[in-house]
N, C-alpha and C positions, 0 to 999 in steps of 0.2 A: 421593398427594403433593399437598403446600400449593403454591398458587401461588408460583414462585421470585421473588425480588426481583431485577431487572435494573439495574445500574448503568450509565446512559448518560453518557458522558464527552465534553464537547464543547470543545475549545479553541477561543476566541474572539480574534480579533485582526483589527481594522478591516475588518468585512466588514458594515457597515451595510446595504448594498444587499440582503443575502442572507440575514441572521441570522433575520429574522422567519418566512420560509419554512422554513428548518431546524427552528425552534424548533416552528413550527406543526406540520410532519409529525410531531414526536415527542410533543407535548402531546395530538395527536389519535388517538394511536394506540388501536386497539380492546381491546389489553392495559393494564391501568391500573399494575399494581404495579411502578412504576419509580421509579427516584432518579435525577433529572436533575442533572448536575453541570456547571455552566457556569465553565470557568475563562478569566477574561478576562486576557488575557496583556499588558497595558499597552496596550489599546486607545487611539486618539487622535480616533477618528472620531464618537464617540458610541454605540459598540456596548457600552460599559459600562453607560451608562444604559438600553439596552434589556434587558440583562441583569437589573438590578435591577427595572425595570418588571414583567417577566415572574415574576420571584420573588414579589412580591407577589400575582400573579393564580393561583398555583398552589403549594400548599406542599411538592411534591414536589420543587421546584427548590432547588438549592443554588448560591451564587455565591462563586468565589474571585476576588478582584482581586489582581493580582501585578505586578511589574516584569517587563518583555519578557525572555522567556528563550527564547523559540521553540517550536515545536510539540512537541518532546520534553519539554522541562520543563514546559510546560502538561498535557500527559498524565499524566505523573509526579506533579503535584500533585494531579490528579484522582483518581488512583489510591490516592495515600496516604491520602484520606478516604472512599473509595467503601466502602459497606457490604452492597452486593449481593452475590448467590451468582455471579452471571454478570456480565461486563463487556461494553459495546458501545462503540465508539469511532465518533464521525461528526465530520467535519470543518464547520466552521460555514458553510462555502458550499455544501453538498450537503445532500441530504435523503432520507427513505427511505418506502417504501411504507406505508401506514396500517395494515396487516396483519402488519407485520414481527414484532413480538414476540409477538403471539397465536399465530402459525405456529412460531415459535422456541421458545416456552414449550411449546407441544404436543409439540415434536420431543424436548425435554429430559425431558418425563414418560414419554414412550415409550421413548427409548433411552438417555438419560443420559450422552450424548457429553460429553467434555471441551471440544471446538470444534466448532462447526458453520460450514461454509463455504456461502456462496450466491453467486449472481450479482451482477455489477454492470453498472451500464448508463452507459457513457460519454457525455456529452451536450456536443456541439461546437455551434457558431453553426448550422451547416446540417445535420447529421446526428448519429446516434447510434449506438454499437455496445454489443452484449453481450459482458461477459468472463465469463471463469472459470464458465460454465455447463454442468454435466455432462449427458449424455445421459439418466442416471437416478440416482435417489437410492442412496447407498450408503453403508456404514460401513466405514472401515479402521482398521488398527493403526498404530502409530507409524511403522514403516519405510515402508509403503506411502504414508503422508501425507507423510512428508519426500521420498520419491522423487517424488510428484506435484507437490510444491512446487519441486523443483530442475529438473525438466523441462518445468514450466509446464502439465501437464495438468489442466485444470479448476482450478487453483490457482495465485495471485499472492502476492506478498509483503505486500500492503496489509492492514493489520488491520481497515479500515472494513468488509468485506464478510463478516466472522466474528464468531462471538459466543463469548467464552471463560469458561470456568469460573475463578473468581477464583484457586484455586490454580496455574493456569497462569503467574501473574506473580508467584510467589514467588522473590525474590531476582534478580527480572529488570527492569529499567527501560529505557526508550528512551535512546539515548545523546545527551546534551544537546551543542549546538554544532554538530551535524552535520546534514545533509539525507538524504533517503531513509531515515530511521531505521528504518522497518519493515523493511527487508532485513536491517539489523545483528540484528534480534533474533528474527524470526518462526521461523528454524528451531530456535531454542533453545526457544521457546514449543511448538513443536510437539512437540519432543523430551519434553516433560513430559505428553504427551497419552498416554491408554491407548487412546482410541477418538475418531477425527475422522469427523465425519459431513458429507457432501456432500449437499446438495438442490438439485434442478434447478428453481430458481426465483429470479428476480432481484428483490431488494429495495432495492439501494442505488443511488442516482442521483449520480453524480460528474460535477461541472460543471467543465468546462475554460474557464478565463476568461484573459483575456491578462495580467493582473497578478498570477497567482497565483505559488506557488513552482514549479509543474511547467512553467509556461510563461515563466519569467524566462529573461534573456539567459544563455548557457551559461558557467560559469565553472569556475575549478579545482576549486571544493567539490563539483561534480557527480562527479568522478574517483573519490570516496570508495567508490562502488559497487564499483569494482575490488577494492579492499581488502577490503571486505565479503565478497565473492565468494570471494577467497583465504582469508579467515578460515574460511569454510564448508568448504572443503577440510580444513584443520587439524582442524576440530570433527570432521568425518564420520571422519577418519582415527583420530581418538581414542576416539570413541563408537560409531560405526557402519561398521567396515572395509568391509562388504559396500557400502556405498552411496558410497564415494569416488569411483567413476567418474560418478556422477549428479552430484556436486558439481562434478567436473572439467569436465561438460559446462556446467553453470549458470556456471562461471568463463569458458570459452571464448566462450559466448553474451554474456556481460556483456562481453568485451573486442570482441566484434563490433559491439556495441550502441554501445559508447563511441567505437570507432575510427571507426564509421560517421557518428556525430554531429559528430566532430572534423572529417572530412572534407567534411561539408556545409556548414562555416563558410565565410565569405569567406576569401580569401587573408591579409588583414592579421590577422584573428583565428587564422587556423589556425597561423601562425607562433608564437603564444603556447603552442601545445601541440607544437611539432616534436619535442621530445625525448620527451615522453610517447608521442606517436603511434609513434615509433620502439621505445620499449620494449614497448608493446603488440603490435606487428607480430612482435617477437622471441618474445614470450609465445604469440602465435596458432601460431606455427610449431611450439612444442611441445605445443599443446593441440589443434591441428586434428582429429586423430583422434577428439575426442569430440564434434565437432559433429555432429548427429544428422539434422537436416533439410536437404532438398535446398536451401532458401531460404537458409539459414545457410553452407552449404558455397558457394554461388555468391557470396555477399557477401564471403566470406573470400577467394576468388579475386580478386574486384575490388578488395579492399583491399589484397592482396599485389601485384597490380600495378599499383597507384595508379591504377585507373581508376574507382573508385566515385565521386568527387568529379565528374568528367567526366561520367558517365552521369547522376548525379543532376540538375546543371546542366542538361544537354540535356533531361532530362524535365521540369523546372520551366519552362524556357523554352518548350516544346511545350505544355504545359498553358495557360501565360499567353495563347499566340497562338491556340490552337483551342477552348478551353474557358472 
């Protein structure tokens, strides 16, 4: 089998402090058959110029300059022109291990999986966490992959720690104008796959920074993940009835996550979400039986009794005082 071409799609928006590190990690890959698509999403900080400079240095790079439309719109623009047999997505403030694509290309030759999932390393200012790293490598079918996605077993919704055969994106686009876009499409993408491979190595380095989308102040837009999770139940009911219970678990856990985040806000901010919090508590009463872990069950009880915010604030105060 010939070396497969991998299209690496990198949306770029005002990341001048991190872009060169990201691009360097891709250009220095030990595997060379890459198509690198930089989608400048209306940057105003000089990132656009860096994209053009790197295009002159490496013929594998293509640059799209477009008006700002958000991460989903930028990814969709990259997908539209991508010619590779497999797609990889990298956020422009993150980076990857230099052997990432060599190892993934070898896996493609060996097993021909439609999707390959690998570990992700979260980088904070003073610590790092490893996510979605299975104990052993394994290839699973569609339903098992969807099950793992919904219960969070060695699998999360991010597209960045996965490699996709291009056919996985037929008739699928990221939702423009919404955040947490990966959650909206990932289960549909998985449903296109006949085989999903999990490998027990971590290649993707995910940087948490103070002014990123994920660390921005909480807003009403964040609540869209509840709608995504509810849509997942409807999708499974239609396509995979045997997996509806897992989708309901995902929905219950999403309600826990969002409710916990709201209760952690200060009193002034919390008032903005009072009605939504009430709705989520009612939904949690209906779906509490689908909570699987002891941690989530305890969180439910704390949310139900309005103790979550009080306990969280107490923990924060103790940490500030003694640590």
